[in-house]
LUMTI-776784 format. One record per atom (N, C-alpha, C): residue in three letters; y, x, z negated. Coordinates in steps of 0.1 Angstrom, whole numbers, padded with zeros to 4 digits, always signed. Each point is the difference from the previous one (the first is absolute). Layout:
<vextis>
alaYXZ;...
</vextis>
This chain:
<vextis>
met-0193-0234-0223;met+0007-0013+0003;met+0010+0002+0011;ala+0001-0010+0008;ala+0010+0000+0012;ala+0014+0001-0005;asn+0008+0006+0008;asn+0015+0000-0003;asn+0006-0012+0007;thr+0006-0009-0008;thr+0005-0012+0006;thr+0015-0001+0001;ile+0007+0011-0003;ile+0014+0001+0000;ile+0005+0011+0009;ile+0009-0003+0010;ile+0006+0010+0008;ile+0015+0000-0003;leu+0005+0010-0006;leu+0014+0001-0004;leu+0008+0008+0010;arg+0011-0005+0004;arg+0008+0007+0010;arg+0004+0014-0003;glu+0006+0002-0012;glu+0004+0013-0004;glu-0011+0010-0002;asn-0011-0005-0006;asn-0012+0009-0001;asn-0005+0004+0013;leu-0001-0010+0009;leu-0006+0003+0014;leu+0009+0010+0007;arg+0013-0002-0001;arg+0009+0009+0007;arg-0002+0015-0005;asp+0000+0001-0013;asp-0002+0014-0006;asp-0013+0006+0004;lys-0011-0008+0000;lys-0013+0005+0003;lys-0001+0004+0015;ile+0006-0008+0009;ile+0000+0003+0014;ile+0007+0014+0002;ala+0011+0002-0006;ala+0007+0013+0001;ala-0008+0011-0005;leu-0007-0002-0011;leu-0009+0010-0006;leu-0011+0004+0010;phe-0007-0010+0005;phe-0011+0003+0009;phe+0004+0005+0013;arg+0012-0004+0005;arg+0005+0006+0012;arg+0003+0014-0001;asp+0007+0004-0011;asp+0004+0014-0002;asp-0012+0009-0002;gln-0011-0005-0006;gln-0012+0008-0001;gln-0007+0003+0013;asn+0003-0008+0010;asn-0007+0001+0013;asn+0008+0007+0011;phe+0013+0004-0003;phe+0008+0007+0009;phe-0006+0014+0003;val+0001+0005+0012;val-0004+0013+0004;val+0012+0007+0006;val+0006-0006+0011;val+0010+0006+0007;val+0014-0002-0006;val+0003-0013-0004;val+0013-0003-0005;val+0005+0008-0012;pro-0008+0006-0009;pro+0005+0008-0010;pro+0007+0013+0005;phe-0002+0004+0012;phe+0006+0011+0006;phe+0014-0003+0007;phe+0004-0013-0001;phe+0013-0004+0004;phe+0009-0001-0011;asn+0013+0003+0002;asn+0011-0002-0010;asn+0002-0015-0001;arg+0000-0005-0013;arg+0002-0014-0002;arg+0012-0002-0010;glu+0009+0009-0001;glu+0011-0001-0009;glu+0011-0010+0004;phe-0001-0005+0012;phe+0011-0008+0004;phe-0004-0015+0000;glu-0011-0004-0006;glu-0004-0014+0000;glu+0010-0009-0008;gly+0008+0006-0009;gly+0009-0008-0007;gly+0011-0006+0009;asp+0002+0006+0012;asp+0010-0005+0009;asp-0005-0011+0009;leu-0013-0004-0002;leu-0006-0010+0009;leu+0000-0013-0007;thr+0005-0010+0007;thr-0001-0014-0006;thr-0007-0010+0010;lys+0001+0003+0013;lys-0006-0010+0009;lys-0002+0007+0013;ala-0008-0007+0009;ala-0002+0005+0013;ala+0013+0001+0008;gly+0002+0011+0007;gly+0012+0002+0008;gly+0010+0009-0007;asp-0002+0003-0013;asp+0009+0009-0007;asp-0001+0014+0005;thr+0011+0007-0001;thr+0000+0014+0004;thr-0001+0009-0013;val-0009+0009+0000;val-0001+0010-0011;val+0005+0013+0004;leu+0009+0006-0008;leu+0007+0012+0003;leu-0008+0012-0007;val-0002+0010+0008;val-0008+0012-0005;val+0009+0012+0001;glu+0001+0008-0011;glu+0008+0012+0000;glu-0008+0011+0008;val+0008+0008+0008;val-0006+0011+0007;val+0008+0013-0004;phe-0007+0010-0005;phe+0007+0012-0004;phe+0000+0010+0011;pro+0011+0008+0002;pro+0001+0009+0011;pro-0008+0013-0003;asp-0002+0007+0011;asp-0006+0014-0001;asp+0011+0009-0005;thr-0005+0011-0007;thr+0009+0010-0005;thr-0004+0013+0005;ala+0005+0004+0012;ala-0004+0012+0007;ala+0008+0012-0003;trp-0007+0012-0001;trp+0007+0013-0001;trp+0004+0004+0014;thr+0011+0007+0001;thr+0005+0005+0012;thr+0000+0015+0000;asp-0006+0006+0010;asp+0000+0015+0002;asp+0014+0005+0003;lys+0003+0011-0007;lys+0013+0008+0003;lys-0004+0014+0001;thr+0010+0008+0003;thr-0001+0015+0001;thr+0005+0006-0013;val-0004+0013-0002;val+0005+0007-0012;val+0015+0000-0001;ala+0006+0000+0012;ala+0015+0001+0000;ala+0006-0013-0005;asp-0008-0011+0000;asp+0005-0013-0005;asp-0001-0001-0015;ala-0007+0009-0006;ala-0002-0001-0015;ala+0013+0001-0007;gly+0002-0009-0010;gly+0012+0000-0008;gly+0011-0009+0007;glu-0002-0004+0012;glu+0010-0009+0007;glu-0002-0014-0005;ala+0010-0008+0004;ala-0001-0014-0003;ala-0012-0007+0006;ile-0007-0008-0008;ile-0012-0007+0005;ile+0004-0014+0004;thr-0005-0004+0012;thr+0002-0014+0005;thr-0006-0010-0009;ile+0007-0010-0004;ile-0005-0010-0009;ile-0003-0013+0007;thr-0011-0005-0002;thr-0004-0013+0006;thr-0003-0010-0011;asp+0004-0013+0002;asp-0003-0010-0010;asp-0014-0004-0001;phe-0005-0002-0012;phe-0013-0006-0002;phe+0001-0015+0001;ala+0000-0005+0012;ala+0003-0014+0003;ala-0012-0008+0000;ile-0002-0009-0009;ile-0011-0010-0001;ile+0003-0011+0009;thr-0009-0003+0010;thr+0002-0011+0009;thr-0010-0011-0003;thr+0001-0011+0006;thr-0010-0011-0002;thr-0005-0005+0013;glu-0013-0003+0000;glu-0006-0007+0011;glu-0005-0013-0006;ser-0002-0010+0009;ser-0004-0013-0004;ser-0011-0005+0008;phe-0007-0009-0006;phe-0010-0008+0008;phe+0000-0014-0005;gln-0002-0009+0010;gln+0000-0015-0003;gln-0014-0004-0004;val-0001-0008-0010;val-0013-0004-0005;val-0003-0014+0007;leu-0011+0000+0009;leu-0002-0011+0008;leu-0014-0006-0001;lys-0009+0006-0008;lys-0013-0005-0001;lys-0001-0010-0012;val-0007-0011+0003;val-0003-0010-0010;val-0015-0004+0000;ala-0006+0000-0011;ala-0014-0004-0001;ala-0001-0012-0010;gln-0009-0010+0003;gln-0002-0012-0008;gln-0014-0002-0003;ile-0003-0007-0011;ile-0013-0004-0003;ile+0000-0014-0005;gly-0010-0008+0003;gly-0002-0014-0005;gly-0014-0002-0003;gln-0004-0003-0012;gln-0014-0002-0004;gln-0001-0012-0009;arg-0010-0009+0004;arg-0003-0011-0008;arg-0012+0003-0009;val+0002-0002-0013;val-0011+0002-0010;val-0004-0014-0006;lys-0011-0005+0004;lys-0005-0013-0005;lys-0004+0001-0015;asp+0002-0010-0007;asp-0004+0000-0014;asp-0015+0002-0002;ile-0008-0005+0010;ile-0014+0002-0001;ile-0004+0015+0000;glu+0008+0008+0008;glu-0003+0014+0000;glu+0003+0007-0014;lys+0010-0005-0007;lys+0002+0005-0013;lys-0011-0004-0010;val-0006-0011+0003;val-0011-0004-0009;val-0012+0008+0003;arg-0003+0002+0013;arg-0012+0007+0004;arg+0000+0015-0003;ser+0012+0006+0000;ser+0001+0014-0001;ser-0004+0005-0014;asn-0009+0010-0001;asn-0003+0006-0012;asn+0007+0014-0002;leu+0010+0002+0009;leu+0009+0012-0001;leu+0014-0004-0004;asn+0008+0010-0003;asn+0014-0003-0003;asn+0007-0003+0014;leu+0002-0012+0003;leu+0005-0005+0013;leu+0013+0007+0003;gln+0009+0000-0010;gln+0013+0006+0003;gln-0001+0015+0004;asn-0009+0007-0007;asn-0002+0014+0003;asn-0005+0002+0014;glu-0010-0008+0003;glu-0007+0001+0014;glu+0010-0004+0011;leu+0009-0010-0002;leu+0010-0003+0010;leu+0010+0012+0001;ala+0004+0005-0011;ala+0010+0011+0000;ala-0006+0012+0007;lys-0013+0003-0002;lys-0006+0012+0006;lys+0000-0001+0015;arg-0004-0012+0005;arg-0001-0002+0014;arg+0014-0001+0007;ile+0009-0007-0006;ile+0014+0000+0005;ile+0006+0014+0000;gly-0001+0007-0011;gly+0006+0013-0002;gly-0006+0010+0010;tyr-0014+0000+0001;tyr-0006+0009+0010;tyr+0005-0002+0014;asn+0000-0013+0004;asn+0004-0003+0014;asn+0015+0004+0002;gln+0008-0002-0010;gln+0014+0005+0001;gln+0001+0015+0002;ala-0008+0007-0008;ala+0000+0014+0001;ala-0004+0005+0013;leu-0011-0006+0006;leu-0005+0004+0013;leu+0011-0003+0011;lys+0006-0012-0001;lys+0011-0003+0009;lys+0011+0010+0000;phe+0005+0003-0012;phe+0011+0010-0001;phe-0004+0014+0004;asp-0012+0004-0004;asp-0005+0013+0004;asp-0001+0002+0015;thr-0006-0011+0006;thr-0002+0000+0015;thr+0013+0001+0007;tyr+0010-0007-0005;tyr+0013+0000+0007;tyr+0007+0013-0003;ala+0000+0005-0012;ala+0006+0013-0003;ala-0006+0011+0008;thr-0013+0000+0002;thr-0007+0010+0008;thr+0005+0000+0014;ala+0001-0012+0006;ala+0005-0001+0014;ala+0014+0005+0001;gln+0009-0003-0009;gln+0013+0005+0000;gln+0001+0015-0001;ala-0009+0006-0009;ala+0000+0014-0002;ala-0004+0007+0013;ile-0011-0005+0007;ile-0005+0006+0012;ile+0011-0001+0011;ala+0007-0011+0001;ala+0011-0002+0010;ala+0012+0009-0004;gly+0001+0004-0012;gly+0012+0008-0004;gly-0002+0015+0000;val-0012+0005+0004;val-0002+0014+0001;val+0009+0007+0010;gly+0006+0011-0004;gly+0009+0007+0010;gly-0008+0005+0012;thr+0006+0000+0011;thr-0006+0003+0013;thr-0008+0014-0001;ala+0006+0009-0006;ala-0006+0014-0001;ala-0013+0000-0008;asn-0002-0010-0008;asn-0011+0000-0009;asn-0011-0011+0004;ile+0002-0005+0012;ile-0010-0009+0006;ile-0010+0009+0008;leu-0012+0002-0005;leu-0009+0009+0006;leu-0011-0007+0007;val-0003+0003+0012;val-0010-0008+0008;val-0010+0010+0006;pro-0009+0006-0008;pro-0009+0010+0005;pro-0012-0005+0008;ala-0002-0014+0000;ala-0011-0006+0007;ala-0013+0006-0004;thr-0003+0000-0013;thr-0012+0006-0005;thr-0011-0010-0003;val-0012+0002+0004;val-0011-0007-0005;val-0005+0007-0012;leu+0000-0007-0012;leu-0002+0006-0012;leu-0015+0002-0003;thr-0003+0011-0006;thr-0013+0003-0005;thr+0001+0006-0014;ala-0011+0002-0007;ala+0000+0007-0013;ala+0005+0014+0002;ala-0002+0006+0011;ala+0003+0014+0002;ala+0015+0002+0003;asn+0007-0010+0006;asn+0014+0002+0004;asn+0010-0008-0008;ile-0004-0009-0009;ile+0009-0009-0007;ile+0010+0007-0009;tyr-0004+0011-0006;tyr+0009+0007-0009;tyr+0011+0006+0008;asn-0003+0006+0011;asn+0011+0006+0008;asn+0009-0011+0006;his-0006-0012+0002;his+0009-0011+0005;his+0009-0004-0011;phe-0005+0000-0013;phe+0009-0004-0011;phe+0011+0010-0002;leu-0003+0013+0002;leu+0010+0011-0002;leu+0012-0001+0010;leu-0002-0007+0011;leu+0011-0002+0010;leu+0011-0007-0007;gly-0003-0010-0008;gly+0010-0008-0007;gly+0008+0008-0011;thr-0008+0007-0008;thr+0007+0008-0010;thr+0008+0011+0006;thr-0004+0006+0011;thr+0007+0010+0007;thr+0014-0005+0005;ala-0001-0012+0006;ala+0012-0006+0005;ala+0011-0003-0011;leu-0005-0004-0011;leu+0009-0002-0011;leu+0006+0013-0005;ile-0008+0010-0001;ile+0005+0013-0005;ile+0011+0006+0010;glu-0003-0002+0013;glu+0010+0004+0010;glu+0013-0008-0001;ala-0001-0012-0006;ala+0012-0008-0002;ala+0006+0002-0014;asn-0005+0011-0006;asn+0005+0004-0014;asn-0004-0009-0011;ile-0011-0007+0002;ile-0006-0009-0010;ile-0013+0007-0004;asp+0001+0007-0012;asp-0012+0008-0004;asp-0008-0009-0010;pro-0012-0004+0004;pro-0009-0008-0009;pro-0002+0007-0013;met+0000+0013-0001;met-0002+0007-0012;met+0011-0002-0011;ser+0012-0003+0005;ser+0011-0001-0009;ser+0006-0014-0001;thr-0006-0009+0007;thr+0005-0014-0001;thr-0012-0009+0001;thr+0002-0013-0002;thr-0011-0010+0000;thr-0002-0005+0014;val-0011+0003+0007;val-0003-0005+0013;val-0013-0008+0000;ala-0001-0011+0006;ala-0012-0008+0001;ala-0005-0001+0015;ala-0013+0000+0001;ala-0006-0003+0014;ala-0008-0012-0002;phe+0002-0009+0010;phe-0007-0013+0000;phe-0010+0000+0012;val-0012-0003-0003;val-0011+0000+0010;val-0008-0013-0001;glu-0006-0004+0011;glu-0009-0011+0000;glu-0014+0004-0006;pro-0008-0009-0005;pro-0012+0003-0007;pro-0010+0009+0008;lys+0000-0002+0014;lys-0009+0008+0008;lys+0004+0015+0000;tyr+0013+0002+0000;tyr+0005+0014-0001;tyr-0004+0007-0013;ala+0002-0008-0011;ala-0003+0006-0013;ala-0015+0003-0001;ala-0008-0009+0006;ala-0015+0002+0000;ala-0004+0013+0007;leu+0007+0002+0012;leu-0003+0012+0008;leu+0004+0013-0008;leu+0012-0001-0007;leu+0004+0011-0007;leu-0010+0004-0011;lys-0006-0010-0006;lys-0010+0003-0011;lys-0012+0006+0006;gln-0004-0004+0012;gln-0012+0006+0007;gln+0003+0015+0004;ser+0013+0003+0002;ser+0003+0014+0003;ser-0002+0009-0011;gly+0000-0006-0013;gly-0001+0009-0012;gly+0013+0006-0004;ile+0011-0003+0007;ile+0013+0006-0003;ile+0005-0004-0013;leu-0004-0012-0005;leu+0005-0005-0013;leu-0007+0006-0012;asp-0011+0008+0003;asp-0008+0006-0011;asp+0010+0009-0008;gly+0000-0002-0013;gly+0007+0009-0009;gly+0015-0003+0000;thr+0005-0012+0005;thr+0014-0003-0001;thr+0003-0006-0013;asp+0013-0003-0003;asp+0004-0006-0012;asp-0008-0012-0005;ser-0002-0001-0013;ser-0007-0012-0005;ser+0009-0005-0011;gly-0006-0008-0010;gly+0008-0005-0011;gly+0004-0014+0002;leu+0010-0004-0007;leu+0004-0014+0001;leu+0004-0005+0014;asp+0008+0009+0007;asp+0004-0005+0013;asp-0012-0003+0009;met-0011+0006-0001;met-0012-0003+0008;met-0005-0014-0002;arg+0004-0006-0012;arg-0005-0013-0003;arg+0009-0011+0004;lys+0012+0003+0006;lys+0009-0010+0005;lys-0006-0006+0013;lys+0004-0013+0001;lys-0005-0007+0012;lys+0006+0007+0013;gly-0009+0004+0009;gly+0004+0006+0012;gly+0002+0014+0000;phe+0003+0007-0011;phe+0003+0014-0001;phe-0013+0008+0000;ile-0002+0009+0010;ile-0013+0007+0001;ile+0001+0015-0002;gly+0012+0005-0003;gly+0001+0014-0003;gly+0012+0006+0005;met+0002+0013-0002;met+0011+0008+0006;met-0006+0009+0011;leu+0008+0001+0011;leu-0005+0008+0011;leu+0012+0007+0006;asp+0000+0013+0000;asp+0011+0008+0005;asp+0014-0004-0007;gly-0001-0002-0013;gly+0012-0003-0007;gly+0005-0015+0001;val-0008-0008+0007;val+0004-0014+0003;val-0009-0010-0007;arg+0005-0010-0006;arg-0008-0011-0006;arg-0006-0008+0011;leu-0013-0002+0000;leu-0007-0006+0011;leu-0004-0014-0005;tyr+0004-0011+0008;tyr-0003-0013-0004;tyr-0008-0007+0012;thr-0009-0008-0003;thr-0006-0008+0010;thr+0004-0015-0002;thr+0004-0006+0011;thr+0005-0014-0001;thr-0003-0008+0012;asn-0003-0013-0002;asn-0003-0008+0012;asn+0012-0003+0009;ser+0012+0003-0006;ser+0012-0002+0009;ser+0001+0010+0011;met-0009+0010+0000;met+0000+0010+0011;met-0011-0003+0010;gln-0008-0010-0002;gln-0011-0003+0010;gln+0006-0003+0013;ser-0007+0005+0011;ser+0004-0002+0014;ser+0013+0007+0004;lys+0006+0008-0009;lys+0012+0007+0003;lys-0003+0013+0008;asp-0012+0005-0002;asp-0005+0012+0007;asp+0009+0012-0002;leu+0005+0002-0012;leu+0008+0011-0004;leu+0000+0002-0015;val+0005+0012-0004;val+0002+0003-0014;val+0015-0001-0003;leu+0005-0006-0010;leu+0014-0001-0004;leu+0003+0009-0012;phe+0009+0009+0002;phe+0005+0008-0011;phe+0014-0004-0004;met+0002-0001-0013;met+0013-0005-0004;met+0004+0006-0013;gln+0012+0006+0000;gln+0006+0005-0013;gln+0004-0011-0009;asp-0001+0002-0012;asp+0003-0011-0010;asp+0015-0004+0002;lys+0002-0013+0000;lys+0013-0006+0000;lys+0008+0002+0014;ser-0008+0003+0010;ser+0007+0002+0013;ser+0002-0013+0008;gly-0005-0011-0005;gly+0002-0013+0005;gly+0006-0009-0011;his+0005-0012+0004;his+0006-0009-0009;his-0007-0014+0002;phe-0003-0006-0012;phe-0007-0013+0000;phe+0007-0009-0010;val+0002-0012+0004;val+0005-0010-0010;val-0008-0013+0001;asp-0002-0007-0011;asp-0006-0013+0000;asp+0005-0007-0012;gln+0001-0014+0001;gln+0004-0008-0011;gln-0006-0014+0001;leu-0006-0004-0011;leu-0006-0013+0000;leu+0011-0011-0001;asn+0002-0008+0010;asn+0011-0010+0000;asn-0004-0011-0009;gln-0013-0004+0001;gln-0004-0012-0008;gln-0015+0000-0001;leu-0005-0005-0012;leu-0014-0003-0002;leu+0000-0013-0008;asp-0007-0010+0005;asp+0000-0013-0007;asp-0015-0004-0002;val-0002-0007-0011;val-0013-0007-0002;val+0003-0014-0004;glu-0003-0009+0009;glu+0004-0014-0002;glu-0012-0010+0001;lys+0000-0010-0008;lys-0010-0010+0001;lys+0002-0008+0013;glu-0011-0001+0008;glu+0000-0008+0012;glu+0001-0015-0002;val+0010-0006+0005;val+0001-0015-0002;val-0012-0007+0006;gly-0005-0009-0008;gly-0011-0009+0005;gly-0013+0007+0002;ala-0002+0012-0006;ala-0012+0008+0002;ala-0003+0007-0013;phe-0013+0003-0002;phe-0004+0008-0012;phe-0001+0015+0004;ser+0012+0006+0002;ser+0001+0014+0005;ser+0014+0005-0003;his+0001+0013+0001;his+0013+0007-0001;his+0003+0008+0013;ile+0012+0001+0003;ile+0004+0007+0012;ile+0008+0013-0004;ile-0005+0011+0004;ile+0006+0013-0002;ile+0007+0004+0013;thr+0013+0002-0001;thr+0008+0005+0011;thr+0008+0012-0004;gly+0002+0009+0010;gly+0008+0012-0003;gly+0006+0006+0013;glu+0011+0007-0002;glu+0007+0006+0011;glu+0006+0013-0004;val-0003+0011+0008;val+0005+0013-0003;val+0007+0006+0012;val+0011+0006-0002;val+0007+0007+0011;val-0002+0015-0002;tyr-0002+0007+0011;tyr-0003+0015-0001;tyr+0003+0007+0013;asp+0002+0013+0000;asp+0001+0008+0012;asp-0001+0014-0003;ala-0002+0008+0010;ala-0002+0015-0002;ala+0007+0007+0012;lys+0004+0012-0003;lys+0007+0007+0011;lys+0000+0015-0003;ile-0002+0008+0011;ile+0002+0014-0001;ile+0013+0004+0007;met+0009+0005-0008;met+0013+0004+0006;met-0002+0012+0010;thr+0008+0000+0010;thr-0001+0010+0010;thr+0001+0014-0006;ser+0008+0002-0010;ser+0002+0013-0006;ser-0012+0004-0008;asn-0010-0009-0002;asn-0012+0003-0008;asn-0012+0002+0009;gly+0002-0001+0013;gly-0011+0000+0009;gly-0009+0012+0000;leu+0006+0012-0003;leu-0007+0013+0000;leu-0007+0002-0014;arg+0001-0010-0009;arg-0007+0001-0012;arg-0014-0007+0001;leu-0003-0004+0012;leu-0013-0006+0003;leu-0006+0007+0012;ala-0013-0002+0002;ala-0007+0005+0011;ala-0012-0009+0003;ser-0004-0001+0013;ser-0012-0007+0004;ser-0008+0008+0010;val-0013+0000-0002;val-0009+0008+0008;val-0011-0010+0005;asn+0000-0002+0014;asn-0009-0010+0005;asn-0014+0006+0002;tyr-0010-0009+0003;tyr-0013+0005+0004;tyr-0005-0010+0010;thr-0009+0004+0009;thr-0005-0008+0010;thr-0012-0009-0005;ala-0008+0006-0008;ala-0011-0008-0005;ala-0006+0008-0012;ile-0007-0008-0009;ile-0008+0006-0011;ile-0015-0002+0003;
</vextis>
């Protein structure tokens, strides 16, 4: 039987559920600061922790007074400037004709497209935020024979920046064609399996890195490596309304969400990008 009722609160919750299920890149961003966001133009403050370096001394210095430095937590900020809107008319006849749960189907499509929009934007910000030393441009035409060595350029860059994939969570994001070529190389044979292999987009572990394929990397011509929580992402649904259209047999669904993403300069070396010329 067709679903003839679209409830605002239920639709909002279902959109969020389906959106979260379709994220690939955004889960690797820190989202702890979303409570500070209320509207477009707001500034979100992010804490930055200092390095704690050891200083070499001589044996003659042993037992002498040690120079003390403060563990000073600073803040960086970014202004949230992105706004996305949706407006959809649902005619009553569509509710009558549908033999599916109309509210679920609407939520799936709205949630998926929101996830794709957020992932695509977060991916672009991550690529732009890679530290200069970790932007690798080997000008490689990829083949099944050389693709694994190409991938290792990214993990090597992170290790040289003291980000060890074996001791922390690092993800690599690739376009579908790259993942397909990796599979042809046979390099994924015998890699980790289990529940993670069944997640959307997750295709295995490679050189200690979680490997994801995502459409947000299409036409980027590079592989993006990212340590967990090295970027920051915020979003907030400002409004979602379901209203009866005056003078018509239909309902209007409107929504507005504010969002933004940023890689702080201090986190640039926690990412790497390795380009390729062609696949």
